[in-house]
C-alpha positions as CSV (number, residue, x, y, z in Angstrom):
1,M,82.3,123.1,69.4
2,L,81.4,124.9,65.8
3,R,82.0,128.4,65.8
4,G,82.5,131.6,63.6
5,R,79.7,133.7,61.4
6,S,80.9,131.4,58.8
7,L,81.8,127.7,58.0
8,S,84.6,126.8,55.9
9,V,83.2,123.5,54.2
10,T,85.6,122.6,51.7
11,S,88.4,122.5,54.0
12,L,86.9,119.7,55.9
13,S,87.6,116.3,53.7
14,G,84.9,114.2,53.1
15,L,81.8,116.4,53.6
16,P,79.2,117.2,51.2
17,Q,80.5,119.8,48.8
18,W,77.9,122.3,48.9
19,E,77.9,125.1,46.4
20,A,79.7,127.9,48.5
21,E,83.0,127.7,49.7
22,K,81.9,129.3,53.0
23,L,78.6,129.5,54.2
24,P,76.6,132.1,56.5
25,V,75.5,130.8,59.6
26,E,71.8,131.9,58.4
27,D,71.9,129.3,55.6
28,L,72.8,126.3,58.1
29,L,70.9,124.4,60.7
30,L,73.1,122.6,63.3
31,F,72.1,119.9,65.3
32,E,74.0,118.4,68.6
33,V,72.8,114.9,69.6
34,S,73.6,113.7,72.9
35,W,72.3,111.2,75.7
36,E,73.1,113.8,78.3
37,V,70.6,116.7,76.8
38,T,68.5,117.7,79.7
39,N,69.7,114.5,81.4
40,K,73.1,114.6,83.7
41,V,74.9,111.4,83.7
42,G,78.5,112.8,83.5
43,G,80.8,115.4,82.2
44,I,79.2,115.4,78.7
45,Y,76.5,117.3,80.5
46,T,78.8,119.8,81.7
47,V,80.0,120.2,78.2
48,I,77.0,120.8,76.7
49,Q,75.5,122.9,79.2
50,T,78.5,125.6,79.5
51,K,78.9,126.2,75.6
52,A,75.2,126.5,75.3
53,K,75.3,130.4,75.6
54,T,78.5,130.7,73.2
55,T,76.9,128.6,70.6
56,A,73.6,130.0,71.0
57,D,74.8,133.6,70.6
58,E,76.8,132.7,67.4
59,W,74.3,130.3,65.8
60,G,71.1,131.9,67.0
61,E,67.7,130.4,66.0
62,N,69.4,127.8,64.1
63,Y,70.9,126.1,67.0
64,F,69.1,123.0,68.4
65,L,69.9,120.2,70.7
66,I,68.6,116.6,70.5
67,G,68.2,114.6,73.8
68,P,66.1,111.8,75.4
69,Y,62.7,112.8,77.3
70,F,62.6,112.1,81.0
71,E,59.4,113.8,82.4
72,H,61.2,114.5,85.7
73,N,64.1,116.6,84.1
74,V,61.6,118.1,81.7
75,K,59.4,119.1,84.5
76,T,62.2,121.4,86.0
77,Q,64.5,122.1,83.3
78,V,62.6,122.4,80.0
79,E,59.9,125.2,78.9
80,Q,57.7,123.8,76.5
81,C,57.1,125.4,73.5
82,E,56.3,125.5,69.5
83,P,59.0,125.4,67.1
84,V,59.8,128.7,65.1
85,N,61.7,126.9,62.6
86,D,59.5,125.7,59.9
87,A,61.7,122.5,58.8
88,V,61.9,121.6,62.8
89,R,58.0,122.2,63.3
90,K,57.4,120.0,60.1
91,A,59.6,117.0,61.3
92,V,58.3,117.4,64.7
93,D,54.3,117.2,63.6
94,A,55.3,114.5,61.1
95,M,56.7,111.9,63.6
96,N,54.0,112.6,66.2
97,K,51.5,112.2,63.5
98,H,53.4,108.5,62.9
99,G,52.9,107.2,66.5
100,C,55.9,109.0,68.3
101,Q,56.4,111.6,71.2
102,V,58.7,114.4,70.4
103,H,58.8,117.3,72.8
104,F,60.5,120.9,71.6
105,G,61.0,123.5,74.4
106,R,63.7,125.8,75.5
107,W,66.3,124.4,77.9
108,L,66.6,126.5,80.9
109,I,70.2,127.4,81.0
110,E,72.2,130.2,80.0
111,G,71.5,130.9,76.4
112,S,68.4,129.0,76.5
113,P,69.1,126.8,73.7
114,Y,66.1,124.9,71.8
115,V,66.0,121.4,72.5
116,V,64.2,118.5,71.1
117,L,63.5,115.3,73.2
118,F,62.2,112.1,72.0
119,D,60.3,109.7,74.3
120,I,61.9,106.5,74.1
121,G,59.5,104.5,76.0
122,Y,56.8,105.5,73.8
123,S,58.3,104.1,70.7
124,A,60.0,101.0,72.2
125,W,57.3,98.9,69.9
126,N,59.5,99.7,67.1
127,L,62.7,98.0,68.6
128,D,62.8,94.8,66.4
129,R,62.0,96.2,63.5
130,W,64.7,98.7,63.9
131,K,66.9,96.1,65.1
132,G,66.6,94.8,61.6
133,D,67.2,98.3,60.2
134,F,70.5,98.5,61.8
135,W,71.9,95.0,61.0
136,E,71.4,96.2,57.3
137,A,72.8,99.2,57.7
138,C,76.2,98.2,59.7
139,S,76.0,94.3,60.3
140,V,76.2,94.9,64.1
141,G,73.5,92.7,66.2
142,I,72.5,94.1,69.9
143,P,71.5,91.8,72.3
144,Y,67.8,91.9,74.0
145,H,69.6,91.8,77.5
146,D,71.5,95.1,76.9
147,R,68.9,97.6,78.1
148,E,71.1,100.7,77.6
149,A,72.0,99.8,73.8
150,N,68.7,98.9,73.0
151,D,67.8,102.3,74.3
152,M,70.3,103.8,72.5
153,L,69.3,102.1,69.2
154,I,65.7,103.7,69.9
155,F,67.5,107.1,70.3
156,G,69.6,106.7,67.2
157,S,66.8,105.4,65.1
158,L,64.5,108.4,66.3
159,T,67.4,110.8,65.5
160,A,67.8,109.7,62.2
161,W,64.0,109.7,61.4
162,F,64.0,113.2,62.4
163,L,67.1,114.6,60.7
164,K,65.5,113.3,57.3
165,E,62.3,114.9,57.8
166,V,64.1,118.3,58.6
167,T,66.3,117.7,55.5
168,D,63.0,117.2,53.7
169,H,61.9,120.6,54.6
170,A,65.1,122.5,54.6
171,D,64.0,124.6,51.6
172,G,67.6,125.0,50.6
173,K,69.2,125.2,54.1
174,H,72.1,123.0,54.9
175,V,72.1,120.7,57.8
176,I,75.4,119.9,60.2
177,A,74.6,117.4,62.9
178,Q,77.3,116.6,65.7
179,F,77.0,113.4,67.7
180,H,78.5,112.8,71.1
181,E,79.6,109.4,72.3
182,W,78.8,106.1,71.1
183,Q,74.9,106.8,73.2
184,A,74.2,108.9,70.1
185,G,76.4,106.9,67.3
186,T,73.6,104.9,66.1
187,G,71.8,108.2,64.7
188,L,74.8,108.7,62.9
189,I,75.2,105.3,61.4
190,L,71.7,105.3,60.3
191,S,72.0,108.7,58.6
192,R,74.9,107.8,56.6
193,A,73.4,104.5,55.5
194,R,70.2,106.4,54.2
195,K,72.6,108.7,52.5
196,L,70.8,111.9,53.9
197,P,72.3,115.2,53.1
198,I,73.6,116.4,56.1
199,A,77.3,117.1,57.3
200,T,78.3,114.7,60.3
201,I,80.4,115.4,63.0
202,F,81.4,112.8,65.9
203,T,82.9,113.6,69.1
204,T,84.6,110.9,71.3
205,H,84.9,112.2,75.3
206,A,86.6,108.7,76.1
207,T,86.9,105.5,74.4
208,L,84.3,102.8,75.5
209,L,87.3,100.0,75.5
210,G,89.8,102.5,77.0
211,R,87.7,102.9,80.1
212,Y,87.1,99.3,80.5
213,L,90.9,98.6,80.3
214,C,92.0,101.3,83.0
215,A,89.5,100.3,85.3
216,A,90.8,96.2,85.2
217,N,94.1,98.3,86.0
218,I,95.7,97.0,82.8
219,D,99.0,98.6,81.7
220,F,97.3,100.8,78.9
221,Y,99.4,103.2,77.7
222,N,102.3,101.1,77.3
223,H,100.4,98.6,75.3
224,L,98.1,100.6,73.2
225,D,99.6,99.4,70.1
226,K,99.8,95.4,71.5
227,F,96.2,95.0,72.2
228,N,93.8,92.6,70.4
229,I,90.7,94.8,70.4
230,D,88.2,92.4,69.3
231,K,89.1,90.1,71.7
232,E,89.3,92.7,74.9
233,A,86.0,93.9,73.8
234,G,84.6,90.5,73.4
235,E,85.8,89.1,76.5
236,R,84.1,92.1,78.8
237,Q,80.7,91.4,76.6
238,I,80.8,94.7,75.0
239,Y,81.9,93.8,71.6
240,H,78.5,95.0,70.0
241,R,78.8,98.4,71.8
242,Y,82.4,98.6,70.6
243,C,81.5,97.9,67.0
244,M,78.6,100.9,67.0
245,E,81.4,103.1,68.7
246,R,83.9,102.4,65.8
247,A,81.3,102.5,63.1
248,S,80.2,105.8,64.2
249,V,84.0,107.2,64.1
250,H,84.1,105.4,60.7
251,C,80.8,106.8,59.2
252,A,81.4,110.4,60.4
253,H,82.8,113.1,57.8
254,V,84.6,114.7,60.9
255,F,86.1,113.0,63.8
256,T,86.8,115.1,66.7
257,T,88.2,114.3,70.7
258,V,88.8,116.5,73.5
259,S,92.1,116.2,74.0
260,E,95.8,115.1,72.5
261,I,96.0,112.1,74.9
262,T,92.6,110.9,73.9
263,A,93.6,111.4,70.1
264,I,96.3,108.9,70.6
265,E,94.1,106.6,72.5
266,A,91.3,106.8,69.9
267,E,93.6,106.2,67.0
268,H,94.7,103.0,68.5
269,M,91.2,101.6,70.0
270,L,89.0,103.0,66.8
271,K,91.3,102.8,64.3
272,R,91.1,106.3,63.0
273,K,93.0,109.2,63.8
274,P,90.9,112.4,64.9
275,D,90.6,115.1,62.4
276,V,90.4,118.1,64.8
277,I,91.1,118.3,68.7
278,T,88.2,120.4,70.4
279,P,89.1,120.8,74.2
280,N,86.6,121.4,76.6
281,G,85.8,125.1,78.0
282,L,83.8,126.5,80.6
283,N,81.4,129.2,80.7
284,V,83.9,131.8,82.8
285,K,82.2,134.7,84.6
286,K,84.6,137.4,85.4
287,F,83.7,139.3,88.8
288,S,83.6,143.2,88.3
289,A,85.9,143.6,91.4
290,V,89.5,142.2,90.4
291,H,89.9,140.3,93.7
292,E,86.5,139.3,94.5
293,F,87.4,135.7,94.1
294,Q,90.1,136.0,96.9
295,N,87.4,137.5,98.8
296,L,85.1,134.3,98.5
297,H,88.2,132.5,99.0
298,A,88.5,133.6,102.6
299,M,84.7,133.5,103.3
300,Y,84.4,129.9,102.5
301,K,87.5,129.2,103.9
302,A,86.1,130.2,107.1
303,R,83.2,127.8,106.9
304,I,85.7,125.0,106.1
305,Q,87.3,125.9,109.4
306,D,84.2,125.6,111.2
307,F,83.5,122.0,110.0
308,V,87.4,121.2,110.9
309,R,86.5,122.6,114.4
310,G,83.8,120.1,115.2
311,H,85.5,117.0,113.2
312,F,89.0,117.4,115.5
313,Y,87.4,118.4,118.6
314,G,89.3,117.6,121.5
315,H,92.1,117.2,119.4
316,L,92.5,120.7,117.9
317,D,95.9,121.4,118.7
318,F,97.1,122.7,115.5
319,D,96.8,126.1,114.5
320,L,93.6,126.6,111.7
321,E,95.6,130.0,110.2
322,K,98.4,128.0,109.2
323,T,96.2,124.9,108.1
324,L,95.9,124.2,104.2
325,F,92.8,122.3,102.7
326,L,93.6,120.2,100.1
327,F,90.9,117.9,98.3
328,I,90.1,115.2,95.6
329,A,87.0,114.8,94.0
330,G,85.0,113.1,91.4
331,R,83.9,109.3,90.4
332,Y,84.8,106.6,92.7
333,E,87.5,104.7,90.6
334,F,90.5,104.5,92.8
335,S,93.1,103.6,90.2
336,N,91.8,105.8,87.4
337,K,91.3,109.1,89.5
338,G,94.7,108.6,91.2
339,A,93.3,108.2,94.7
340,D,96.1,105.5,95.2
341,I,99.0,107.7,94.6
342,F,97.5,110.4,96.1
343,L,97.3,108.4,99.4
344,E,100.8,107.1,99.2
345,S,102.2,110.7,98.4
346,L,100.3,112.0,101.6
347,S,102.3,109.4,104.0
348,R,105.4,110.4,102.5
349,L,104.3,114.0,102.9
350,N,103.3,113.6,106.2
351,F,106.7,112.3,106.8
352,L,108.4,115.4,105.8
353,L,106.3,117.7,107.6
354,R,107.1,115.6,110.7
355,M,110.6,115.6,110.2
356,H,111.4,119.0,109.8
357,K,109.2,119.8,112.4
358,S,106.5,121.8,110.6
359,N,104.0,123.9,112.0
360,V,101.7,123.9,109.1
361,T,99.1,120.9,108.7
362,A,97.5,119.8,105.6
363,V,93.6,118.6,105.9
364,V,93.0,116.5,103.0
365,F,89.0,115.6,101.6
366,F,88.2,113.0,99.7
367,I,84.8,113.9,97.9
368,M,84.2,110.4,96.5
369,P,80.5,109.1,96.4
370,A,80.5,105.8,98.0
371,K,77.8,103.0,99.3
372,T,76.9,104.3,103.0
373,N,74.5,103.5,105.6
374,N,74.4,107.1,107.1
375,F,76.5,109.9,108.9
376,N,79.0,108.7,111.1
377,V,77.4,109.3,114.9
378,E,81.1,110.8,116.1
379,T,81.0,113.1,113.1
380,L,77.7,114.8,113.8
381,K,78.6,114.7,117.7
382,G,81.6,116.7,116.8
383,Q,79.4,119.5,114.8
384,A,76.7,119.2,117.7
385,V,80.0,120.0,120.3
386,R,81.2,123.0,118.3
387,K,77.8,124.6,118.2
388,Q,77.0,124.2,121.5
389,L,80.2,125.7,122.6
390,W,79.3,128.4,120.4
391,D,76.2,129.3,121.7
392,T,77.7,129.0,125.4
393,V,80.3,131.3,124.3
394,H,77.6,133.9,122.6
395,S,75.5,133.7,126.0
396,M,78.7,134.3,127.8
397,K,79.6,137.3,125.7
398,E,76.0,139.1,126.2
399,K,76.6,138.7,129.7
400,F,80.2,140.2,129.9
401,G,79.2,142.7,127.6
402,K,76.3,144.0,129.9
403,K,78.6,144.2,132.8
404,L,81.4,145.9,131.1
405,Y,79.1,148.4,129.9
406,D,77.4,149.2,133.0
407,A,81.0,149.7,134.8
408,L,82.4,151.8,131.9
409,L,79.1,154.0,132.1
410,R,80.1,154.4,135.9
411,G,83.4,155.3,135.2
412,E,85.2,152.6,136.6
413,I,87.5,150.1,135.2
414,P,85.8,146.7,135.8
415,D,87.6,144.2,138.2
416,M,87.6,140.8,136.3
417,N,86.4,138.9,139.4
418,D,83.4,141.1,139.1
419,I,83.1,140.3,135.6
420,L,83.3,136.3,135.8
421,D,81.5,135.1,138.8
422,R,81.7,131.7,140.3
423,D,78.8,130.4,138.0
424,D,80.5,131.7,134.6
425,L,83.8,130.0,135.7
426,T,81.4,126.5,136.2
427,I,79.8,126.8,132.8
428,M,83.5,127.5,130.9
429,K,84.9,124.3,132.8
430,R,82.1,122.2,131.9
431,A,82.3,123.7,128.4
432,I,86.1,122.5,128.5
433,F,85.1,119.0,129.9
434,S,82.7,118.6,127.0
435,T,85.2,119.0,124.1
436,Q,87.3,116.2,125.4
437,R,87.2,113.0,123.5
438,Q,89.2,109.3,124.1
439,S,88.9,108.7,120.5
440,L,90.9,109.7,117.5
441,P,89.0,111.9,114.8
442,P,87.0,110.0,112.3
443,V,88.7,109.5,108.9
444,T,85.3,109.2,107.4
445,T,82.3,111.1,108.0
446,H,79.9,108.4,106.8
447,N,79.1,104.6,107.8
448,M,80.6,102.9,105.0
449,I,78.7,99.7,103.9
450,D,82.2,97.5,102.6
451,D,84.3,99.4,105.0
452,S,86.8,96.4,105.4
453,T,87.3,96.3,101.8
454,D,87.1,100.0,100.7
455,P,90.2,100.8,98.8
456,I,90.7,104.2,100.2
457,L,89.9,103.0,104.4
458,S,92.3,99.8,103.2
459,T,94.8,102.2,101.8
460,I,94.9,104.8,105.2
461,R,94.6,101.7,107.7
462,R,98.0,100.4,105.7
463,I,99.8,103.5,105.6
464,G,98.6,104.8,109.2
465,L,96.9,108.1,108.6
466,F,94.5,107.8,111.6
467,N,94.5,111.5,112.5
468,S,96.8,111.3,115.5
469,R,97.7,114.7,117.2
470,S,101.4,113.7,115.9
471,D,100.2,113.6,112.2
472,R,100.5,116.8,110.0
473,V,98.5,115.6,107.5
474,K,94.5,114.6,108.8
475,V,92.5,113.0,106.1
476,I,88.8,112.9,105.7
477,L,86.8,110.8,103.8
478,H,83.4,112.5,102.6
479,P,81.9,109.4,100.5
480,E,78.7,111.7,99.2
481,F,78.4,114.7,96.7
482,L,78.5,117.9,98.5
483,S,75.0,120.0,99.2
484,S,74.1,123.0,100.7
485,T,71.4,120.8,102.8
486,S,74.0,118.8,104.3
487,P,73.8,118.7,108.2
488,L,77.4,118.3,108.3
489,L,79.2,120.1,105.5
490,P,76.7,122.7,104.3
491,M,78.4,123.7,101.2
492,D,77.6,123.2,97.5
493,Y,80.7,121.9,95.3
494,E,81.6,125.3,93.9
495,E,81.7,126.9,97.5
496,F,83.9,124.0,99.0
497,V,86.5,124.4,95.8
498,R,86.8,128.2,96.7
499,G,87.2,127.5,100.4
500,C,90.2,124.9,99.4
501,H,93.7,125.7,98.7
502,L,94.8,122.9,96.4
503,G,92.8,120.4,94.3
504,V,95.0,117.5,93.7
505,F,93.8,115.0,90.7
506,P,96.6,112.8,89.7
507,S,94.6,110.7,87.1
508,Y,95.8,107.9,85.6
509,Y,92.9,107.8,82.9
510,E,91.2,111.0,82.5
511,P,90.1,112.2,78.8
512,W,89.9,115.8,79.8
513,G,89.4,116.6,83.5
514,Y,87.0,118.9,84.4
515,T,87.8,119.1,88.0
516,P,91.4,120.8,87.4
517,A,89.5,123.1,84.7
518,E,86.9,124.1,87.3
519,C,89.5,124.7,90.1
520,T,91.8,127.2,87.7
521,V,88.3,128.7,86.7
522,M,87.7,129.6,90.5
523,G,91.4,130.7,91.1
524,I,92.3,127.6,93.0
525,P,95.7,125.7,92.1
526,S,95.4,122.2,91.3
527,V,97.5,119.2,90.3
528,T,97.0,117.2,87.4
529,T,99.1,114.8,84.9
530,N,100.3,114.7,81.6
531,L,97.8,111.8,81.2
532,S,95.0,113.8,81.4
533,G,93.6,116.1,78.5
534,F,93.8,119.3,80.7
535,G,97.1,118.4,81.6
536,C,98.4,118.2,78.2
537,F,96.5,121.3,77.2
538,I,97.9,123.1,80.0
539,Q,101.9,122.1,78.9
540,E,100.9,123.0,75.4
541,H,99.7,126.7,76.1
542,V,101.6,127.7,79.4
543,A,105.4,128.1,79.5
544,D,105.6,127.6,83.7
545,P,102.3,125.7,84.6
546,T,104.0,125.6,88.0
547,A,104.2,129.5,88.3
548,Y,100.6,129.3,87.3
549,G,99.4,127.1,90.2
550,I,99.3,124.2,87.6
551,Y,101.5,121.3,89.0
552,I,101.3,118.5,86.2
553,V,102.6,115.1,87.5
554,D,104.4,113.0,84.9
555,R,102.5,109.5,85.1
556,R,103.3,108.7,81.3
557,F,107.3,108.4,81.1
558,C,108.2,107.8,85.2
559,S,107.9,104.7,87.2
560,P,105.0,104.4,89.8
561,D,107.4,105.3,92.3
562,D,109.1,108.3,90.7
563,S,105.6,109.7,90.1
564,C,104.5,109.6,93.8
565,N,108.0,111.4,94.7
566,Q,107.3,114.2,92.3
567,L,103.5,114.5,93.4
568,T,105.2,114.5,97.4
569,Q,107.6,117.4,96.3
570,F,104.7,119.3,94.7
571,L,103.1,119.2,98.0
572,Y,105.6,119.7,100.2
573,G,106.9,122.7,98.2
574,F,103.3,124.0,98.4
575,C,103.1,123.6,102.2
576,K,106.2,125.8,102.1
577,Q,104.8,128.6,100.6
578,S,104.0,131.5,102.8
579,R,100.9,133.4,102.6
580,R,101.8,136.2,100.1
581,Q,103.1,133.5,97.7
582,R,99.7,131.6,97.9
583,I,98.0,134.8,97.1
584,I,100.3,135.8,94.2
585,Q,99.6,132.1,92.5
586,R,96.0,132.2,93.1
587,N,96.2,135.7,91.1
588,R,98.2,133.7,88.4
589,T,95.8,130.9,88.4
590,E,92.7,132.9,88.1
591,R,93.9,134.5,84.9
592,L,94.4,131.2,83.1
593,S,90.5,130.9,83.0
594,D,90.5,132.7,79.8
595,L,92.3,129.9,78.3
596,L,89.2,127.5,79.3
597,D,86.7,130.0,77.9
598,W,84.5,128.4,75.3
599,R,84.8,132.3,73.6
600,Y,88.6,131.5,73.3
601,L,89.0,128.1,73.0
602,G,89.3,127.9,68.8
603,R,92.1,130.6,69.0
604,T,94.8,129.2,70.9
605,E,96.8,127.4,68.6
606,G,100.6,128.3,68.9
607,F,99.8,130.4,71.9
608,K,101.9,130.0,75.2
609,Y,101.2,132.1,78.4
610,P,104.6,133.4,79.0
611,R,106.7,132.6,82.0
612,P,105.9,135.6,84.4
613,L,108.8,138.3,84.9
614,S,108.5,138.3,88.6
615,V,111.1,137.3,90.7
616,P,110.7,134.1,91.8
617,P,109.3,132.7,88.3
618,S,107.5,130.2,90.5
619,P,106.4,130.9,94.4
620,A,107.9,128.1,95.3
621,A,111.7,128.8,93.9
622,S,112.6,131.2,96.7
623,Q,111.1,129.3,99.7
624,A,113.3,128.1,102.8
625,S,114.1,124.5,103.1
626,S,111.7,124.3,105.7
627,P,107.9,125.2,105.7
628,Q,107.8,127.3,108.8
629,S,107.3,130.7,107.1
630,S,105.6,133.8,108.9
631,D,103.5,136.5,107.8
632,V,106.3,139.0,108.9
633,E,108.6,137.3,105.6
634,D,105.5,138.0,103.1
635,E,106.2,142.0,103.1
636,N,109.8,141.7,101.6
637,E,109.1,139.0,99.4
638,D,108.6,139.3,95.5
639,E,109.4,143.0,95.4
640,R,109.5,142.9,91.7
641,Y,106.2,141.2,91.3
642,N,103.7,143.4,89.8
643,E,100.2,142.0,89.0
644,E,98.9,144.3,86.9
645,E,101.5,144.4,84.4
646,E,101.5,140.5,84.3
647,A,97.3,140.8,84.2
648,E,97.5,142.9,81.4
649,R,100.0,141.3,79.4
650,D,98.2,137.8,79.9
651,R,94.9,139.6,78.5
652,L,96.5,140.7,75.7
653,N,98.1,137.6,74.4
654,I,95.0,135.5,75.2
655,K,92.8,137.7,73.0
656,S,94.8,137.4,69.9
657,P,93.1,135.3,67.1
658,F,94.1,132.1,66.6
659,S,92.6,129.5,64.4
660,L,91.1,125.9,65.0
661,N,93.6,123.7,67.0
662,H,93.4,120.8,64.1
663,A,95.6,117.6,65.5
664,P,99.0,117.6,64.3
665,H,99.7,115.1,61.5
666,G,102.5,112.8,60.9
667,K,104.2,113.4,64.3
668,K,105.5,110.1,66.0
669,K,103.7,109.6,69.8
670,L,105.3,107.9,72.5
671,H,103.8,105.4,74.8
672,G,104.4,105.5,78.3
673,E,107.3,103.4,79.5
674,Y,105.5,102.3,82.9
675,K,102.4,101.5,84.4
676,N,101.6,104.0,86.5
């Protein structure tokens, strides 16, 4: 994200040599171009949406987002209005007069940024002519059957046309355009080919070919410098898309990416080293009450406990107060997202907890959308049984309360035989019988269409985690995104995350990683890897990540088995923590949220969160060898822990000003030694 009240132009090589060394924001127009403006497809939508307020605050009326027009999105997200800026208004009018449909308005998110939206379908009649223009610009042809690439060409052609109209009427103002991913890259290529007087920035959040190679379970990081790029792209029938992406990278004045690990990938895949690393952030909201996030954790944990009571009815022989809720969430990419190594580590964790006769139970949720028919009948029945039992208890409580009240008014100690009559005992016995079941609690909440070949279910069968009474690790696959309107688990994703104890994201391919970042902002510890952008970012800026609730698994330089063992030890150590240690860790985790705030991301170069001074430095360091802990121990633990001192020191550190985080030059990067 471009930030600050002035922009140094000459410090970035290749940019147009404007007259002043530093230009005030008032003399600039900033356009941010993405297919995901008002159109949620993936993580870029989150990037743009969360930083819109900070960018709009700094750039004011000179900040505009450019994206595609989809009526269903615009109706609910955009308030259409007339452009205030003369150059933008004239550009919109000129394009509309020449047969385009350009919509302008405010995106109804925090910051209310201006948006310029192009109707792709309305201009599709120009496709053949624009294909010719694109061929003349960069000698890249786009096949007629690739509808997505054709749409991107229309979008890019409209973007370049719009930027030309803006520069023609800019009245001395200088134009900067940032393009996200290959989908927006055609606009950059055409703008440079037509020699428009604009400064261009191209940001890749993940390379196109990198995603394909990792999805094919190829030893990616160990062979980065050995791939025949053209051959790999051609075999996957994406050569034209790869050429569009690579041309965008080499046409841009400034090339940026979101993490150090993606910078290494881009250097080999796209043959250009990024000029700047621009980590992704979040719009962090602080609570006025310091410990409000802890209260929210307790509230939403109780709601997850209600679901667990229903799901495991008849087998609820474990203490919910000593039960930890773990989860993994994201796209259903079994290997890329690390679900394979997570399941294997859960099998080993189950063995350790059983061997040590632990009274701790881990309930693990897999929130990964897949093809389903509908809810599992047994799962729905469990929630119905729980609700019916709850209603029965409440009706009996009202009856007992009235009898007790009357007896006490008469000055009598009630006889239990008078309080509980024969009918009451019959109702209670029937309630107990209704909670009995012969089958094991289901491992999935839905009927899966590809049950026999589903990777998660197949692995669960192989490792034998069937939610039996002896298992200390219980598994629940929820193959659908969470929603507050669900009849099964009526919680939004944010509420669910706040109610859990640990998020586990041992990804093999994760250019950034918003899921652990969101956990951090909400004060929930998480597991990530040194192959994710977030994990590398935390390693760079936090001296002891584990003490702050960020567990980083080494998937880059370790064998798969060693990485699995490391993840198992992290999970086992977390299970051994006492309640007080988990509270301390959550406090520390939440304080890292400032690191991920868009307002501070440009000021973190050379900065490290210090190792906490309290004893122990990490909550796991002073635990007993057995995970059986009690709340009696809590009062005597960590006597030297002073949260206010730690918090104040961390706040002072993060607010110190630093410069933009440039990608280091000349430093040789090592590749992974093992496929993980």
